[in-house]
C-alpha positions as CSV (number, residue, x, y, z in Angstrom):
1,M,0.0,0.0,0.0
2,V,1.4,3.4,-1.0
3,H,0.2,6.3,1.2
4,T,-0.4,9.9,-0.1
5,S,0.6,12.0,2.9
6,Q,3.3,14.5,2.0
7,V,6.2,13.3,4.2
8,Y,9.3,15.3,3.9
9,L,12.9,14.6,5.0
10,L,15.0,17.4,6.4
11,D,18.5,16.5,5.2
12,Y,21.0,19.1,6.1
13,G,23.9,17.2,4.5
14,A,25.5,15.0,7.1
15,G,24.9,11.4,8.1
16,N,23.4,8.3,6.7
17,V,19.9,9.4,5.6
18,R,19.6,6.5,3.2
19,S,18.7,4.1,5.9
20,V,15.9,6.4,7.1
21,I,14.6,6.6,3.5
22,N,14.7,2.8,3.1
23,A,12.9,2.3,6.5
24,V,10.1,4.7,5.5
25,E,9.7,3.1,2.1
26,T,9.3,-0.3,3.6
27,Q,6.2,1.1,5.2
28,G,4.7,2.1,1.9
29,F,5.5,5.8,2.1
30,Q,7.6,7.9,-0.3
31,L,9.8,10.7,1.1
32,K,10.4,14.1,-0.4
33,Y,13.3,16.2,0.4
34,I,13.1,19.7,1.8
35,Q,15.1,21.7,-0.7
36,S,13.8,25.2,0.0
37,V,12.1,27.3,2.7
38,E,8.8,26.9,0.8
39,D,8.8,23.1,1.2
40,F,8.0,23.5,5.0
41,D,4.6,24.7,4.0
42,K,4.0,21.7,1.8
43,A,4.8,19.1,4.3
44,D,2.1,17.1,6.2
45,K,4.9,15.4,8.3
46,I,8.6,16.0,8.7
47,I,11.3,13.6,9.7
48,F,14.6,15.1,10.8
49,P,17.5,12.6,11.2
50,G,20.8,13.9,12.3
51,V,24.3,12.6,12.8
52,G,27.3,14.6,13.8
53,A,28.2,17.6,15.9
54,F,25.5,19.9,17.3
55,A,27.3,23.1,16.4
56,S,27.9,22.3,12.8
57,C,24.3,21.1,12.4
58,M,22.8,24.3,13.8
59,A,25.3,26.4,11.7
60,K,24.2,24.5,8.5
61,L,20.5,25.0,9.4
62,E,21.1,28.7,9.9
63,A,23.0,28.9,6.6
64,L,20.2,27.2,4.7
65,G,17.6,29.6,6.3
66,Y,15.8,26.6,7.8
67,V,15.8,27.5,11.6
68,E,12.8,29.9,11.6
69,P,10.7,27.9,9.1
70,L,11.3,24.7,11.2
71,R,10.2,26.5,14.3
72,K,7.1,27.7,12.5
73,Y,6.3,24.2,11.2
74,I,6.5,22.7,14.7
75,A,4.3,25.5,16.1
76,S,1.7,24.7,13.4
77,G,0.8,21.4,15.1
78,R,1.8,19.2,12.2
79,P,3.7,16.0,13.1
80,F,7.5,16.1,13.6
81,F,9.9,13.3,14.2
82,G,13.5,13.9,15.2
83,V,16.2,11.2,15.3
84,C,19.3,11.4,17.4
85,L,20.8,14.8,16.6
86,G,17.4,15.7,15.2
87,M,16.1,15.3,18.8
88,Q,18.9,17.2,20.4
89,T,18.4,20.3,18.2
90,L,15.0,20.7,19.7
91,F,16.5,21.7,23.0
92,E,17.4,25.2,24.2
93,A,21.1,24.6,23.9
94,S,23.9,22.0,23.9
95,E,27.3,21.7,25.6
96,E,28.7,20.2,22.4
97,G,30.9,23.1,21.4
98,E,32.8,26.0,22.9
99,G,30.3,27.2,25.5
100,L,26.6,26.6,25.1
101,I,25.4,26.3,21.4
102,K,21.9,27.5,20.9
103,G,19.3,25.1,19.6
104,L,15.7,25.4,18.4
105,G,14.4,26.1,21.9
106,V,11.3,23.8,21.6
107,V,12.2,21.7,24.6
108,P,13.0,23.6,27.9
109,S,16.3,21.9,28.8
110,V,19.9,21.7,27.8
111,I,21.9,18.8,26.2
112,S,24.9,17.8,28.3
113,K,28.0,15.6,27.8
114,F,28.0,12.0,28.8
115,E,30.5,11.6,31.7
116,V,30.2,8.2,33.3
117,P,33.3,7.0,35.1
118,G,34.3,3.5,34.1
119,L,31.9,3.3,31.1
120,A,32.9,3.9,27.5
121,V,31.7,7.0,25.6
122,P,30.1,7.2,23.1
123,H,27.3,5.2,24.6
124,M,27.1,2.7,21.7
125,G,24.9,-0.3,21.3
126,W,21.6,-1.9,22.1
127,N,20.0,-0.6,25.2
128,V,16.5,-0.7,26.8
129,A,14.0,2.2,26.5
130,T,11.7,2.2,29.5
131,V,8.3,3.8,28.7
132,C,7.4,6.7,31.1
133,K,4.1,7.8,29.6
134,P,1.4,6.1,27.5
135,N,1.7,7.0,23.9
136,P,0.6,5.8,20.5
137,I,4.1,5.3,19.1
138,L,6.1,3.1,21.6
139,P,3.5,0.8,23.2
140,H,6.0,-1.8,24.2
141,D,8.0,-1.3,27.4
142,Q,11.6,-2.6,27.8
143,E,12.4,-2.8,24.1
144,R,16.0,-2.6,22.9
145,Y,17.0,0.0,20.4
146,Y,20.3,1.1,18.9
147,F,22.1,4.1,20.5
148,V,25.3,5.9,19.5
149,H,25.9,9.3,21.1
150,S,28.2,11.2,23.4
151,F,25.7,13.8,24.6
152,K,22.4,13.4,26.4
153,A,19.3,15.0,27.8
154,M,18.6,14.5,31.5
155,P,15.1,14.0,32.9
156,T,14.8,17.3,34.7
157,E,11.6,18.7,36.2
158,T,11.4,21.4,33.5
159,M,10.9,18.7,30.8
160,R,8.8,16.2,32.8
161,D,5.9,16.5,30.4
162,W,8.1,15.7,27.4
163,V,9.7,12.5,28.6
164,M,8.4,9.4,26.7
165,T,11.2,6.9,27.6
166,T,14.3,6.9,29.7
167,T,17.4,4.6,29.4
168,T,20.1,3.8,31.9
169,Y,23.8,4.0,31.1
170,G,25.6,5.0,34.3
171,V,22.8,7.6,34.8
172,E,19.2,7.7,33.7
173,F,18.8,9.9,30.6
174,V,16.0,10.8,28.3
175,S,15.9,8.4,25.3
176,S,12.8,9.7,23.6
177,I,10.4,12.6,23.9
178,F,6.7,13.2,23.0
179,L,4.4,16.1,23.5
180,N,1.6,17.4,21.2
181,N,2.8,17.0,17.6
182,V,6.5,16.5,18.4
183,M,8.2,13.2,19.0
184,A,11.9,12.4,18.8
185,T,14.3,9.6,19.8
186,Q,17.9,9.6,20.9
187,F,18.2,6.1,19.5
188,H,18.1,5.3,15.8
189,P,14.9,3.5,14.8
190,E,16.2,3.0,11.3
191,K,19.0,0.9,12.9
192,S,16.9,-0.9,15.4
193,G,15.6,-3.8,13.3
194,T,11.9,-4.6,13.3
195,A,11.3,-2.7,16.6
196,G,12.5,0.5,15.0
197,L,10.5,-0.1,11.8
198,H,7.4,-0.4,13.9
199,I,8.1,3.2,15.3
200,F,8.3,4.6,11.7
201,R,5.1,2.8,10.7
202,R,3.1,4.1,13.7
203,F,4.3,7.7,13.1
204,L,3.6,7.6,9.4
205,E,0.1,6.0,9.7
206,L,-1.3,8.1,12.5
207,P,-3.1,11.2,11.1
208,D,-2.0,13.2,14.2
209,L,0.0,12.7,17.4
210,I,-2.0,12.8,20.6
211,T,-0.6,14.0,23.8
212,A,-0.9,11.6,26.8
213,P,-0.4,12.4,30.5
214,A,3.0,11.8,31.9
215,Y,3.9,9.1,34.4
216,P,6.1,9.9,37.3
217,L,9.8,9.4,36.4
218,A,11.6,6.6,38.0
219,D,14.4,7.2,40.4
220,P,17.8,7.6,38.6
221,A,19.7,4.3,38.5
222,V,23.1,5.9,39.2
223,G,26.1,3.7,38.5
224,S,24.1,0.9,36.8
225,K,25.1,-0.5,33.4
226,A,22.0,-2.6,33.3
227,G,20.4,-2.8,29.9
228,L,23.3,-2.2,27.6
229,A,23.9,-5.4,25.6
230,P,27.3,-6.4,24.3
231,R,27.1,-6.3,20.5
232,V,27.8,-9.4,18.3
233,I,29.1,-8.2,15.0
234,A,29.5,-10.1,11.7
235,C,32.4,-9.0,9.6
236,L,32.7,-9.5,5.9
237,D,36.0,-9.2,4.1
238,V,35.1,-8.1,0.6
239,R,37.3,-8.1,-2.5
240,A,37.2,-8.7,-6.2
241,N,38.0,-12.2,-7.4
242,D,39.9,-12.8,-10.6
243,A,36.7,-12.4,-12.7
244,G,36.1,-8.9,-11.2
245,D,33.1,-9.9,-9.1
246,L,32.9,-8.9,-5.4
247,V,32.9,-11.8,-3.0
248,V,33.1,-12.4,0.7
249,T,36.4,-14.1,1.5
250,K,38.5,-15.1,4.5
251,G,42.0,-16.3,4.9
252,D,44.7,-17.1,7.4
253,Q,47.1,-14.2,8.0
254,Y,45.3,-12.2,5.2
255,D,46.1,-14.9,2.5
256,V,42.7,-15.3,0.8
257,R,43.6,-17.6,-2.1
258,E,42.8,-21.3,-2.2
259,K,45.7,-23.6,-1.7
260,D,44.9,-25.7,-4.8
261,D,46.6,-25.4,-8.2
262,A,44.1,-22.8,-9.4
263,G,44.8,-20.4,-6.5
264,D,41.5,-18.6,-6.9
265,V,40.2,-16.1,-4.3
266,R,38.3,-17.9,-1.7
267,N,34.6,-17.3,-2.2
268,L,32.4,-17.6,0.8
269,G,29.3,-15.9,-0.6
270,K,27.9,-12.7,-2.0
271,P,28.2,-9.6,0.2
272,V,24.6,-8.4,0.2
273,E,23.1,-11.9,0.6
274,L,25.4,-12.7,3.5
275,A,24.7,-9.4,5.2
276,K,21.0,-10.0,4.9
277,R,21.4,-13.5,6.4
278,Y,23.3,-12.2,9.3
279,Y,20.7,-9.5,10.0
280,E,17.9,-12.0,10.0
281,E,20.0,-14.3,12.3
282,G,20.3,-11.5,14.8
283,A,23.6,-9.7,14.2
284,D,23.8,-6.5,16.1
285,E,26.0,-4.8,13.4
286,V,27.5,-5.7,10.1
287,T,31.0,-4.6,9.1
288,F,32.3,-4.6,5.5
289,L,36.1,-4.4,5.1
290,N,36.9,-3.7,1.5
291,I,40.2,-5.5,0.9
292,T,40.1,-5.4,-2.9
293,S,42.1,-3.2,-5.2
294,F,40.1,-0.1,-5.8
295,R,38.9,0.7,-9.3
296,N,41.1,3.8,-9.6
297,S,39.8,5.3,-6.3
298,P,37.2,4.6,-3.6
299,L,34.8,7.2,-5.1
300,K,34.9,5.4,-8.4
301,D,34.5,1.9,-6.8
302,Q,30.9,1.7,-7.8
303,P,30.5,-2.1,-7.1
304,M,31.3,-1.5,-3.4
305,L,29.1,1.5,-3.1
306,E,26.3,-0.5,-4.7
307,V,26.8,-3.2,-2.1
308,L,26.2,-0.6,0.6
309,R,23.2,0.8,-1.2
310,Q,21.6,-2.6,-1.6
311,T,22.4,-3.8,1.9
312,S,20.9,-0.7,3.5
313,R,17.6,-1.5,1.8
314,E,17.3,-4.7,3.6
315,V,19.5,-4.6,6.7
316,F,18.3,-2.3,9.5
317,V,21.2,-2.5,11.9
318,P,24.4,-0.3,11.8
319,L,26.7,-0.8,8.8
320,T,30.5,-0.1,8.9
321,I,32.7,0.2,5.9
322,G,36.5,0.1,5.9
323,G,39.0,0.4,3.1
324,G,40.4,3.4,1.3
325,I,39.3,6.0,3.9
326,K,42.2,8.5,3.3
327,D,43.3,11.5,1.2
328,I,43.9,10.2,-2.3
329,V,44.7,11.4,-5.8
330,D,42.9,9.8,-8.7
331,P,44.9,8.6,-11.7
332,D,43.7,11.7,-13.6
333,G,45.2,13.9,-10.9
334,T,42.0,14.8,-9.1
335,A,42.6,15.2,-5.3
336,R,40.0,13.6,-3.0
337,S,40.0,14.2,0.7
338,A,39.2,11.5,3.2
339,L,36.1,13.5,4.2
340,Q,34.9,13.3,0.6
341,V,35.4,9.5,0.5
342,A,33.6,9.2,3.8
343,D,30.8,11.4,2.5
344,E,30.1,9.0,-0.4
345,Y,30.1,6.0,1.9
346,F,27.7,7.6,4.3
347,R,25.4,8.7,1.5
348,S,25.5,5.1,0.2
349,G,24.3,3.6,3.4
350,A,27.2,3.4,5.9
351,D,26.8,4.5,9.5
352,K,30.5,4.3,10.4
353,V,33.8,4.3,8.5
354,S,36.8,2.2,9.6
355,I,40.3,3.7,9.1
356,G,43.2,1.3,9.2
357,S,46.6,1.9,7.7
358,D,46.1,5.7,7.5
359,A,45.4,5.8,11.2
360,V,48.8,4.4,11.9
361,L,50.5,7.1,9.8
362,I,48.4,9.8,11.4
363,A,49.2,8.6,14.9
364,E,52.9,8.5,14.1
365,A,52.8,12.1,13.0
366,Y,50.7,13.2,16.0
367,I,53.0,11.5,18.5
368,A,56.1,12.9,16.9
369,S,54.8,16.5,16.9
370,G,52.4,16.5,19.8
371,M,50.2,18.7,17.7
372,Q,46.7,18.2,16.2
373,T,46.5,19.6,12.6
374,G,42.8,19.3,12.2
375,K,43.4,18.0,8.7
376,S,43.8,14.2,9.2
377,S,41.0,11.8,8.1
378,I,40.2,11.1,11.8
379,E,39.9,14.8,12.7
380,T,38.0,16.0,9.6
381,I,35.4,13.1,9.6
382,S,34.8,13.2,13.3
383,A,34.3,17.0,13.2
384,V,31.5,16.7,10.7
385,Y,29.9,13.3,11.6
386,G,30.9,13.0,15.2
387,S,33.4,10.7,16.9
388,Q,31.0,7.8,16.8
389,A,31.3,7.6,13.0
390,V,35.0,7.0,13.1
391,V,36.3,3.5,13.8
392,I,40.0,2.7,14.0
393,S,40.9,-0.8,12.8
394,V,44.1,-2.0,14.5
395,D,46.2,-4.9,13.1
396,P,48.9,-5.6,15.7
397,T,51.3,-8.6,16.1
398,R,52.9,-9.7,19.3
399,V,56.6,-9.0,19.8
400,Y,58.4,-10.6,22.8
401,V,61.1,-8.9,24.9
402,Q,63.0,-9.9,28.0
403,S,62.4,-6.7,29.8
404,P,60.2,-3.5,29.4
405,S,63.5,-1.5,29.2
406,D,64.4,-3.2,26.0
407,V,61.9,-1.2,24.0
408,K,60.4,2.3,24.1
409,H,56.9,0.9,23.6
410,H,54.3,0.1,26.2
411,T,54.7,-3.6,27.2
412,I,52.7,-6.1,29.2
413,K,53.8,-9.0,31.4
414,T,52.4,-12.1,29.5
415,S,51.2,-15.4,30.8
416,V,52.3,-16.9,27.5
417,P,56.1,-16.8,27.4
418,G,58.0,-16.2,24.2
419,P,60.1,-18.7,22.2
420,N,63.1,-17.9,24.3
421,G,61.3,-17.7,27.6
422,E,60.5,-14.0,27.3
423,S,58.1,-12.7,30.0
424,Y,57.1,-9.5,28.3
425,C,55.7,-8.4,25.0
426,W,54.4,-5.4,23.1
427,Y,52.0,-5.3,20.2
428,Q,53.5,-3.9,17.0
429,C,51.2,-2.1,14.5
430,T,51.1,-3.2,10.9
431,I,49.7,-1.6,7.8
432,K,48.9,-2.7,4.2
433,G,47.0,-5.7,5.3
434,G,49.7,-6.8,7.7
435,R,52.5,-6.7,5.1
436,E,54.4,-3.9,6.7
437,R,55.4,-3.4,10.3
438,R,55.7,0.0,11.9
439,D,57.7,1.2,14.9
440,L,54.5,2.0,16.8
441,G,52.7,0.0,19.5
442,A,48.9,-0.7,19.5
443,Y,48.6,0.9,22.9
444,E,50.1,4.2,21.8
445,L,48.1,4.1,18.5
446,V,44.7,3.8,20.2
447,R,45.4,6.6,22.7
448,A,46.6,8.9,19.9
449,C,43.5,8.1,17.8
450,E,41.2,8.8,20.7
451,A,42.8,12.1,21.3
452,L,42.4,13.0,17.6
453,G,38.6,12.3,17.7
454,A,38.1,8.6,17.0
455,G,35.0,7.0,18.6
456,E,35.6,3.3,18.5
457,I,38.4,0.7,18.2
458,L,38.2,-2.4,16.1
459,L,40.9,-4.5,17.6
460,N,42.2,-7.3,15.5
461,C,45.1,-9.7,16.3
462,M,47.3,-11.1,13.5
463,D,48.6,-13.9,15.7
464,K,45.1,-15.1,16.4
465,D,43.5,-14.6,12.9
466,G,42.1,-17.9,11.6
467,T,43.3,-20.0,14.5
468,N,39.8,-20.6,16.1
469,S,41.7,-20.7,19.4
470,G,39.9,-17.8,21.1
471,Y,40.5,-14.1,21.4
472,D,43.8,-12.6,22.7
473,H,42.6,-11.6,26.2
474,E,45.9,-9.9,27.2
475,L,45.7,-7.6,24.2
476,I,42.0,-6.8,24.5
477,S,42.3,-6.1,28.3
478,D,45.3,-3.8,27.8
479,I,43.6,-1.8,25.0
480,K,40.3,-1.6,26.9
481,K,42.2,0.0,29.8
482,A,44.0,2.4,27.5
483,V,41.0,4.2,26.1
484,G,37.6,5.5,27.2
485,I,35.9,4.7,23.9
486,P,34.2,1.4,22.9
487,V,36.4,-1.5,21.9
488,I,35.4,-4.3,19.5
489,A,37.3,-7.6,20.1
490,S,38.2,-9.4,16.9
491,S,40.2,-12.4,15.7
492,G,40.3,-16.0,17.0
493,A,36.8,-17.0,17.9
494,G,36.1,-20.6,17.2
495,R,33.2,-21.6,19.4
496,V,30.5,-19.9,21.5
497,E,32.5,-20.2,24.7
498,H,35.1,-17.9,23.3
499,F,32.6,-15.1,23.0
500,S,31.5,-15.3,26.7
501,A,35.0,-15.8,28.0
502,C,36.2,-12.7,26.2
503,L,33.3,-10.6,27.4
504,R,33.6,-11.8,31.0
505,E,37.4,-11.5,31.3
506,C,38.2,-8.5,29.1
507,Q,34.8,-6.6,29.0
508,P,35.0,-5.3,25.5
509,D,31.9,-3.5,24.2
510,A,31.5,-5.8,21.2
511,V,32.7,-9.1,19.9
512,L,33.3,-9.7,16.2
513,A,33.8,-12.8,14.0
514,A,33.9,-13.6,10.4
515,G,34.9,-17.0,9.0
516,I,33.0,-19.1,11.6
517,F,29.8,-17.2,10.7
518,H,30.5,-17.4,6.9
519,R,31.1,-21.2,7.1
520,Q,28.1,-21.6,9.5
521,E,30.4,-23.4,11.9
522,V,28.9,-21.2,14.7
523,P,25.6,-19.5,14.0
524,I,25.0,-16.0,15.3
525,A,21.8,-17.2,17.0
526,A,23.8,-19.8,18.9
527,V,26.2,-17.1,20.2
528,K,23.2,-15.0,21.3
529,T,21.6,-17.9,23.1
530,H,24.8,-18.9,24.8
531,L,25.5,-15.4,26.0
532,Q,21.9,-15.2,27.4
533,E,22.4,-18.5,29.2
534,Q,25.6,-17.1,30.7
535,G,23.8,-14.1,32.1
536,F,24.7,-11.4,29.6
537,A,22.1,-8.9,28.4
538,V,21.5,-9.6,24.7
539,R,19.2,-8.4,22.0
540,G,16.9,-11.1,20.7
541,A,18.7,-14.2,19.3
542,A,16.8,-13.8,16.0
543,L,14.6,-11.1,14.4
544,S,10.9,-11.6,13.9
545,A,9.7,-11.4,10.3
C-alpha cells in the first residue's frame, strides 16, 4: 500500500539518511526532500534525522535559512519526528561546542556531555527504553534500540511533560520525547531492526500525534550499566575475485587464495546476501572491510558503493565500511579528501567508517609532533559526523622482549612466554593488510587516535587470525584500559564459549567474528543464546519477520 501524505525529510547534508529513506519506504511511504524554505509549508509530516556535531548542524540549518521555518512548522501542530541529533536540536542549547550552542528552543532543557566514570563513551549499542508515559508510538516497554551518542538529555523537572522513555547507562537519561505534535528519539529506529521499523510505521500511519499524560519518572539508576547489551558483529572481508566480481572471502594471515593449483580467491558468498542473512539471524551490526584493489579510487568503486546501497535497503542495523578512507589522488590527478570519501560511503548507506593503515601514519605524525593539525582523516570526519562515526581498525602482532626496558613501547607481562622464555611483549602495529610493520605500539596508537577524535576501536590480532583458538585476552584487556571509547574484540573466535569468555574477562563493548559465521560453523543465534544463558544482556537471538 502506498500512502499519499506529504512526508518530507529534512536532510542538512550529514549522516546516513539512506537508511531512514529505506525504512520509510518499507512502510509504503515515499519521502520528499526539503530543498527550500517553501517546502516546509507543503509538508504534512517532517522527519529530521541527524548525525554529527550539534554546532555544525545548527550552523548548517542557519546557513540554509531553515531555523525559523522549522520552528514555524513545529508551532503549526503538524507531526514532527526527530532522530538522534534531530532530537537534540529541539532543545534550548547543547554543551557540544565551545560554550553553550543555541538550539531550536522547543524543549525547555539543555543537552549535556556523557560523563560516566568506568563506562565507554560514546554510549554505543543496544539498550533498553523504559516507557514513562502512555503514547501511540512506543506501546511496548523494555524494548531494545540502537544508540550511538556522546551527549544526552537529563530527565529534569522542566521537561517532565516531554519524557516518553528513559534509558540507563551509568545515569538515567532521556531516550525519547513526545508532546503534542512532536516526537523524537535519541536512539536510531532505522538501525533498530523490526522494533525500529514499527516506530516509523506508527508515526507515518497516525493522522495526528495525541498527547498523553506523563507518568512519574523513575528514580535515577546511578552507576548501573543494566540494559546495555554487548554487541555481536558479523564482519565481511570483501574483495574482487579474478573475474572482477565482489565476493566475501576469508583467509589465514590475510592470505585469501585457495591452496589448490588454481589459487582462486576464496569465495564464501555474495556480500549483500550474507549481510541480509546475518541481519535475519540477529547480528547487532555488520561490518564490511573492502580489501580489494580499488577501481582507480574509492569514489569510483561503484560495485562496493552499490553493495552498501543494496544492503541498506534490507539490513536495518548499523553498517560499517572500511578500506580506502584516506586522502587520495585519482589517476587523472583529481585530489580527493578522506572526508569526501567518507561522505560518499555515508550517502550510500554506511553509518561508520573504519580507518586502518592511514590511522597508523596519522598517529605516528601526531605522536612525533604532539600537535593536532585538524586536517587528518580522523579529525575531519569526526568534526562533521561525530566521533561515533570513526572506527580505528588496528592490526597488531605480538613481539616478545626480555624486559620492558628493552623497547620504548608500552609492554605487558604475559602469561604466554615467548620462544626464548621472554616474559614481556608489546603489540606492533602493521599496515597494508599486515604486510608492513611500523615502529608503533597498538597501545600508543589507540590513545593517539582517541585524542584525535576517533570514537571506537576495532581490535584485530594477526597472531590469532584464523586460529579458532579464542581471542587474545591480554591484548584486549590492555587496550580496553588504554581508552575511554568502545572497543570491539576481533580475531580468533572458534566456538560460542570464546565469546562469553572474552566478554567476561576483558569486558569489550562488542565481539566480532567472520569465518565461523560465513562457514556456518557457529551460527550467530547460537552465540546469542549462549550469552543469554551465561547471564549477559542480549538483543533477541533472532529477528521476527
